[in-house]
KEBADO-607163 format. One record per residue (C-alpha): x, y, z; residue in three letters. Coordinates in steps of 0.25 Angstrom, whole numbers, plus 2048, in hexadecimal, padded with zeros to 3 digits. Each point is the difference from the previous one (the first is absolute). Last residue first. Layout:
N
<atom u="X" v="Y" w="Z" type="ALA"/>
...
This chain:
89
<atom u="99F" v="162" w="869" type="VAL"/>
<atom u="80D" v="807" w="803" type="PRO"/>
<atom u="806" v="7FB" w="80D" type="ARG"/>
<atom u="7FE" v="809" w="80C" type="GLN"/>
<atom u="80C" v="807" w="805" type="LEU"/>
<atom u="807" v="800" w="80D" type="TYR"/>
<atom u="800" v="7F0" w="801" type="ASP"/>
<atom u="80F" v="7FF" w="800" type="GLN"/>
<atom u="800" v="7F9" w="7F3" type="ARG"/>
<atom u="7F7" v="80B" w="7FB" type="ARG"/>
<atom u="80A" v="80B" w="804" type="LEU"/>
<atom u="80C" v="7F8" w="7F9" type="GLU"/>
<atom u="7F7" v="7FF" w="7F4" type="ASP"/>
<atom u="7FD" v="80E" w="7FF" type="LEU"/>
<atom u="80F" v="804" w="801" type="ILE"/>
<atom u="804" v="7F6" w="7F6" type="ASP"/>
<atom u="7F5" v="805" w="7F6" type="TYR"/>
<atom u="805" v="80E" w="802" type="LEU"/>
<atom u="80E" v="7FC" w="7FD" type="LYS"/>
<atom u="7FB" v="7F9" w="7F4" type="GLN"/>
<atom u="7F9" v="80C" w="7FB" type="ARG"/>
<atom u="80D" v="808" w="801" type="SER"/>
<atom u="803" v="80C" w="808" type="PHE"/>
<atom u="7FE" v="80F" w="7FE" type="GLY"/>
<atom u="7F4" v="803" w="809" type="LEU"/>
<atom u="7F7" v="804" w="7F5" type="GLU"/>
<atom u="804" v="7F5" w="7F7" type="LYS"/>
<atom u="7FE" v="7F5" w="80A" type="ALA"/>
<atom u="7F2" v="806" w="804" type="VAL"/>
<atom u="7FC" v="801" w="7F1" type="ALA"/>
<atom u="805" v="7F1" w="7FE" type="ALA"/>
<atom u="7F8" v="7FC" w="80C" type="GLU"/>
<atom u="7F3" v="806" w="7FC" type="PRO"/>
<atom u="7FA" v="80A" w="80A" type="MET"/>
<atom u="7F4" v="7FA" w="807" type="GLY"/>
<atom u="802" v="807" w="80E" type="GLU"/>
<atom u="806" v="7F3" w="805" type="ALA"/>
<atom u="80B" v="801" w="7F6" type="VAL"/>
<atom u="803" v="80F" w="804" type="MET"/>
<atom u="800" v="7FC" w="80E" type="MET"/>
<atom u="80A" v="7F5" w="7FE" type="VAL"/>
<atom u="809" v="809" w="7F8" type="ALA"/>
<atom u="800" v="80B" w="80A" type="ARG"/>
<atom u="803" v="7F6" w="80B" type="THR"/>
<atom u="80C" v="7FB" w="7F8" type="ARG"/>
<atom u="804" v="80E" w="7FD" type="ASP"/>
<atom u="800" v="803" w="80F" type="ALA"/>
<atom u="808" v="7F4" w="803" type="LEU"/>
<atom u="80B" v="804" w="7F7" type="SER"/>
<atom u="803" v="7F8" w="7F3" type="ILE"/>
<atom u="80E" v="7F9" w="7FE" type="SER"/>
<atom u="7FF" v="7F9" w="80E" type="PRO"/>
<atom u="80E" v="7FF" w="806" type="LYS"/>
<atom u="807" v="7F3" w="7FD" type="ARG"/>
<atom u="802" v="7F6" w="80B" type="GLY"/>
<atom u="803" v="800" w="80F" type="MET"/>
<atom u="7FA" v="80A" w="809" type="LYS"/>
<atom u="809" v="804" w="80C" type="VAL"/>
<atom u="7F9" v="800" w="80D" type="GLY"/>
<atom u="80C" v="7FD" w="80A" type="ARG"/>
<atom u="7FB" v="7F2" w="801" type="ASN"/>
<atom u="800" v="7FF" w="7F1" type="MET"/>
<atom u="80F" v="804" w="800" type="ALA"/>
<atom u="804" v="7F6" w="80A" type="GLY"/>
<atom u="7F9" v="7F5" w="7F8" type="GLY"/>
<atom u="807" v="804" w="7F3" type="ARG"/>
<atom u="80E" v="800" w="808" type="GLY"/>
<atom u="7FD" v="7F3" w="806" type="GLU"/>
<atom u="7FC" v="7FA" w="7F2" type="ASN"/>
<atom u="80C" v="805" w="7FA" type="THR"/>
<atom u="809" v="7FB" w="80B" type="ARG"/>
<atom u="7FA" v="7F2" w="7FF" type="GLU"/>
<atom u="800" v="800" w="7F1" type="LEU"/>
<atom u="80F" v="803" w="800" type="ILE"/>
<atom u="803" v="7F6" w="80A" type="ARG"/>
<atom u="7F9" v="7F5" w="7F7" type="GLU"/>
<atom u="808" v="805" w="7F4" type="ARG"/>
<atom u="80D" v="7FE" w="808" type="GLU"/>
<atom u="7FC" v="7F2" w="804" type="ALA"/>
<atom u="7FD" v="7FC" w="7F2" type="GLN"/>
<atom u="80D" v="806" w="7FB" type="ALA"/>
<atom u="808" v="7F8" w="80B" type="VAL"/>
<atom u="7F8" v="7F3" w="7FD" type="ALA"/>
<atom u="803" v="802" w="7F1" type="VAL"/>
<atom u="80E" v="803" w="802" type="LEU"/>
<atom u="802" v="7F3" w="809" type="ILE"/>
<atom u="7F9" v="7F7" w="7F5" type="THR"/>
<atom u="809" v="806" w="7F5" type="THR"/>
<atom u="80C" v="7FB" w="808" type="MET"/>
C-alpha cells in the first residue's frame, strides 16, 4: 500500500516539475527576465566604476552613492570576472 502511494506522489511531483519548467520556458521565450531585480541601477553602477577608476577610494565611493562597500566590491568583482575591468596591480 505504501509503495503505491509513494509511486503516485513521485509521478505527481514529476508532472508538477514538467508544468513548471514549461511555464518558465514559455515566459523566457516571451522575454520575461527571471530572478531578483538589481538593487543598484545601471547608472549608479557605471558612476561607481568611473569614480573608482579615477582613483577615489572604494569606501568613499560607496558612502557617496549610498550603498555598502561590500556591494561595491561585488559590482567590481563581477565586472572583473567579465573582463571589463583590469585587476588591481
